[in-house]
C-alpha positions, -999 to +999 in steps of 0.1 A: +258+041+220+242+008+209+224+028+181+257+043+169+274+008+169+246-005+147+249+023+123+287+018+121+282-019+115+257-014+087+281+012+072+310-013+073+288-040+056+277-015+030+313-005+023+324-041+020+295-047-004+304-017-025+340-028-027+330-063-036+307-051-063+334-028-077+360-055-077+336-079-094+326-053-119+363-047-128+369-084-131+340-093-154+346-062-176+384-065-178+404-060-210+407-097-215+369-101-217+353-111-249+338-079-265+302-073-255+280-049-235+292-038-201+281-063-175+266-056-141+276-080-114+251-108-108+226-092-132+246-091-164+222-074-189+189-089-179+174-055-175+181-047-212+164-078-227+127-075-236+103-104-231+092-103-267+115-103-297+146-108-276+166-117-308+162-081-320+182-069-290+208-095-296+211-083-332+214-047-320+243-057-298+258-078-327+261-047-349+278-029-321+301-055-305+307-084-330+330-065-353+354-088-373+352-115-345+317-127-355+307-131-319+303-113-286+297-122-250+269-111-227+256-124-194+221-130-179+219-136-141+253-151-139+250-172-171+276-164-198+262-164-234+284-163-264+263-149-292+276-160-326+268-138-355+289-152-383+283-186-399+320-194-401+323-190-364+293-212-358+308-239-380+340-238-361+325-239-326+295-262-331+307-285-360+344-287-358+344-286-320+311-304-316+326-330-293+328-304-265+301-279-275+269-300-280+253-301-246+221-283-237+215-259-208+191-270-180+157-254-179+146-252-143+109-251-151+110-285-168+116-316-146+148-334-156+150-311-186+184-325-197+171-360-192+199-368-168+179-397-154+163-406-188+128-394-177+125-367-203+125-377-240+121-343-257+150-346-280+159-309-287+163-302-250+180-334-238+215-331-224+243-348-242+242-382-226+234-418-232+197-412-233+201-384-259+223-406-280+198-434-279+168-412-287+187-396-316+196-430-331+160-442-328+147-410-345+173-413-373+163-450-378+126-441-380+132-414-406+156-436-426+130-465-427+103-440-436+124-426-464+134-460-478+097-471-478+088-440-498+068-416-477+056-396-507+023-414-508+015-403-472+024-367-480+002-366-511-027-381-490-024-355-463-019-326-489-052-337-505-069-336-471-055-302-465-068-288-498-104-299-489-101-284-454-090-251-470-120-252-493-144-259-465-128-238-437-103-213-453-101-191-422-086-220-402-056-223-426-029-219-399-043-246-377-050-270-407-014-264-419+001-274-386-023-303-383-012-316-418+024-315-408+016-333-375-003-360-392+026-368-416+051-370-387+029-391-364+022-416-392+057-418-403+071-425-369+042-441-351+046-417-322+058-381-326+095-377-319+105-341-320+130-333-348+139-297-344+173-292-329+177-256-337+167-224-318+182-237-285+216-227-272+245-252-271+263-255-238+301-258-235+312-290-218+347-279-210+368-248-206+383-236-239+403-209-256+388-196-288+406-170-309+426-158-278+396-155-255+391-178-225+356-194-223+345-213-192+326-246-191+289-239-190+291-210-214+261-211-237+267-207-274+238-190-291+238-190-329+219-159-339+201-169-371+186-135-374+221-122-380+231-150-403+201-145-426+207-107-427+243-109-438+243-085-467+273-102-483+255-135-486+220-121-488+220-087-506+188-067-497+181-092-469+149-077-456+130-080-489+115-109-507+139-115-537+133-150-551+157-143-579+185-146-554+181-183-558+174-184-596+197-160-613+235-161-618+253-133-601+236-136-567+258-151-540+233-178-532+228-190-568+237-226-574+234-251-602+218-273-613+184-258-607+169-293-606+188-297-573+190-261-560+177-241-542+174-265-512+166-258-476+188-286-465+219-273-447+204-239-439+214-224-406+179-227-392+183-264-390+209-262-363+246-272-361+268-302-356+255-330-334+224-310-329+215-307-365+178-313-373+173-349-384+142-341-405+156-318-432+148-341-461+113-348-447+108-310-443+119-302-478+098-329-494+067-320-474+072-283-483+074-291-520+043-313-519+022-288-498+032-257-518+027-275-551-008-286-541-016-251-528-005-235-560-024-260-581-057-255-563-058-219-552-052-183-560-038-167-528-051-132-522-053-106-494-087-105-477-108-073-482-119-050-455-157-052-457-160-015-447-135+000-471-130-026-498-093-023-494-068-052-489-062-061-453-025-059-447-005-089-436+018-078-408+054-089-414+067-082-379+041-100-357+050-134-342+052-151-309+085-151-289+085-188-279+111-215-286+093-224-318+085-191-336+054-187-358+036-157-371+006-143-353-028-151-369-036-131-400-062-132-427-060-141-464-081-156-491-079-191-507-098-187-539-101-219-560-086-214-594-118-226-610-149-245-601-135-275-620-103-274-600-123-272-568-144-303-577-113-321-588-096-315-554-128-328-536-128-359-558-091-366-553-095-365-516-126-387-516-107-413-536-076-411-514-097-413-482-116-444-495-083-461-505-068-453-471-098-467-452-097-499-473-059-503-466-065-498-429-093-523-429-072-549-447-043-543-423-065-547-393-080-579-408-046-594-415-033-585-380-063-601-364-059-633-384-022-634-375-029-629-338-056-656-338-032-680-355-005-673-330-029-677-301-042-711-313-006-723-319+004-715-284 
């Protein structure tokens, strides 16, 4: 009798659970829901998302559910995510409504990830609070001061160093490229404040109604850059390298004057609204200097397979899947345009390094004298 009672009790609990799940399923997939994939209670669509290249799944859903809305809703373990696939929608939500849609989601694996107590100073992940506002003002001040004092000399110095490193260790080109960018940033700002505000979802700070759909506080707004940059209306033939799209009239992205355009400033990859990257001008200037130096010094070629003599392909679909995406290591050749150009690059770096060392020595000497004078006066 006791055994039958236990079975009956378990059956009742199971029935209640089934009813609860069915009721919740109906609720989260009701007709008033923002279009998107069918959600499973408590799980959402976590089972559909791959660990690697998750954005491809988001893009697949975009083509199926976004329609004319330019957005769709999915859910991961109880967290609602509004995936934005149209630039105009991103502009409306994260620029025009930035006052309420500029927070960051908490990341449980990082202590005080939103810097609620001011203990974390990684700007891209900080929550929208007094500490974030202070850090953003400081970073903007650093960059403004660096810009006003003309940082081009520093960029030219580091570009010359990079050319020599490519001559001496061409196979380490990916590391030396990152190292060059790091050196520029560290020297411009004394420390290394992080500038990138893109790639991370915004978090809604209040309930809202957007285009007839109710969105709850805490909903994460994910601008899907993969979709923005593959919009065939703005970027015809989006998956192929077509530099003429920026240089020839008739292309949607063509702008004049060509002395000013094309520009990377304002591109969707730099984020939106109050989370827009502060280093866009710096990034563009550094890109021009580095690419100009690279083109001046080297012919860029595929590496050859020693066994077959054929070009080694550069994979276009291989990258990490981290917050900051970069391509997997690949091989290529950096062939100096001539022996004379190679020697000139070596000479330019030697001169720049000697000048830099002399300036550092003079600075240290003057600082020491000033310190000694202050010490004797007090």
